N, C-alpha and C positions, 0 to 999 in steps of 0.2 A: 728655294727653300730657305737659304742664308738670309736673304733679304729681307722676308718678313721677320725672321727673331732680330734683325738689327734695327728694326723701327721699332720695338716697345717703347713707349715713352714711359724713364723711371721716376722715381720720387724727385719732388725737387719743384722748383720754378718753372712755370710756364702754363700753368692752368688756370682755373676760374674759380678752385674751393680757398677756404681758410681754415684756420685751424685758430682759437680765442681762448681767453682764461683771463685770470685776475690774481695778484700777489697780496697775499694778507699775511703784515706782519704782527708777529707778538715781539714787545721790545722788553728785555730786560734787566735786571741790576746784573753787573759783572759776574756773581757765582749763582745766575740764574735761580737764586732763590724767590723771587718777588718780579711779579708782572708789572712793568711799569705804565704800559701804553699799548693798544690795540689798535690797528689801522690796514687800511687798504694802502699798501705803499707804491709811492710814486718812484719812477728815476731807477728803477728795479731791472735787471739785466736777464733777460729771458735768451734761450738756446734752445734751435732746433737739429736736430741731424736727420737726414734723408735716407731713408730705408737701412740697410747696415753699415754704414761708412763709421768710421771708428771717433771722428772728429766730429764737433761742429760747422753745418755748413751757413748756420745764420742767425745773427742776433736782433733783438728789438730791447727796446727799453717801455717799460711800463708807463703808461700816462698818468697824470695828474691822479685819477681814481684807481689808479694800482691794474688798469686795464691793459692788456698786450692782443695782439693779430696778428699772425702771419697769411699774407693775403698771397693769391695767384699760383696756389700749389695744384700738383698736380694730383691725383688717385695714386696710394698707394700707403706704406707705413711710414711713420715718423717717431721720434722721439723727444719728447720737450723737457727742457729741464732748468732748472735754478738752483742759485748756489744759497746755505742757510747756517748760520753759526751752527754750531755741535754744542746742545747744551748736555749731554751724554759727558763728556771729556773722552771719550775712546777714541776719538779723530785726530792723531799728531799735530795734524794742519791746523786744527780749529774749525774746518769748515768742511762741509758735507752737501753733495748733490740731490736734490731731488728730483725724481723725475717721472713721466707719464707715459707711456706709448698710446699713440692713437692713429685711427686710420681711416683714410678717405675713401670712400667706394663711390661718389658719384662726381661727374663733373663740376656742377656748381655748389657742394655741398658747404655747409659750416658746421666743424665741429666745434662744441664749447666743451671745454676742460671743467673739472672741479676745482676751486680753491687751490693755490700753492700756499701752504702756512708754513712761513719761515720764520725763524728766530733771529732776533736782531740782537 
């Protein structure tokens, strides 16, 4: 019985599924009172957490069109996040994480996330 439970594959690399999405940026002035520009953000870091891990397990960078993809994933639960400036002034560091949970249920599934909208 113990041998069967130890063979369960956990979230992470080694599969044929993927999670993809895009990062959209709203670029404001220093006081966040005027929107200067909006665009799909190139070269933004996007992070993934496998299952219930406390720290990120992998990261990718968005392409020139603001798209990202985590490939070769197994079935399971994932958290994907990006960092954004805090326009509310309530976060001491000035930076906040925006996250979304995703679940892969099929071996060759592609999960497409809604756009992450960050503040620059």
